[in-house]
N, C-alpha and C positions, 0 to 999 in steps of 0.2 A: 574808279578814279577817287577812291577814298584815301585820305591822308590824315594822319593824326598830328594835331598841333597842341602839344602838351601845355604850352605857355598860356593859351587862352581858352582851351577846352573845345575848340572847333573841331569837327570831324569831317567836314566836307569842304572842298576847295570852292570858294565863291568867286565868281567873276562879276565884273561890272554889269554884264548882261542879266544876271540873276536878281539884281537889286530893284525893288519896287520904288516908284516915285515917292518922294518925301523922305527917304532914308538917306543917312549920311554914312559914308564908308571911308576907309583909308587905303590908298593904293599900296599893294604889297610888292608886286613885281609884274613884269611884262613877259608874255610868251610870243610876242610878235617879232618879226625880223625885218631887216632891210629898211626900205623907205617908209613903210607903215610904222615901224617902231620909231623912226626918227621923227615922223610927223606927230605921233602921240607925245613924244618927249617935248617937241617944240610947242605943242599946245599947253604944256604944263602938267601932263599926266605922268608925274615922276613918283618913285617910291616915297612913302611917308607923307604924301599930299592928301589932304582931306577933300572929298568930293561929295556934293549933294546932288542926288538924282532928282531933277525937277519934274520931268514929264516924259511920256512916250507919245509919239505921233499916233494918229488914229489907226493906222495899219500896223502899229507897233515898231515901226522903223522910220526914222532914227530916234535916238533918245537925247534929251537935253540935260546937260550937266552944268553945275556951277562950281568953279574952282576959284576961291577967293572972290574977286569982283568980276570975273570973266565967265560968260556963258558960252558953252561949247556944245555942238551937236555931233554925235557919233553914230555910225552905222552899228547895228547889232553885232555883225561879224567882227568888227574891230573891238567892240566892248567885251566880247567873249574872250579876247586875248589878254585882258587886264585882270590879274588876280587881286582881290581886295579882302579886307577884314572889316568886320563891323566895328563902329566906334563905340 
């Protein structure tokens, strides 16, 4: 699942699921479909939006995110469908 991004030098596709708490990333694209995709877009997880990963729950699911002034919780399986790049 390696892909080359010559513009920023990244060699691995990162998903929101891969990001550690305290890191900020930018949403690149969605790999989800149907109602899940629509829900993520409704929550504000659109391309080019900056996202701060706040924390992961004790059993690692869900994760808490901050989008502007809004805090959102996402399941890990949903977070794994959101491709991101580091800021």
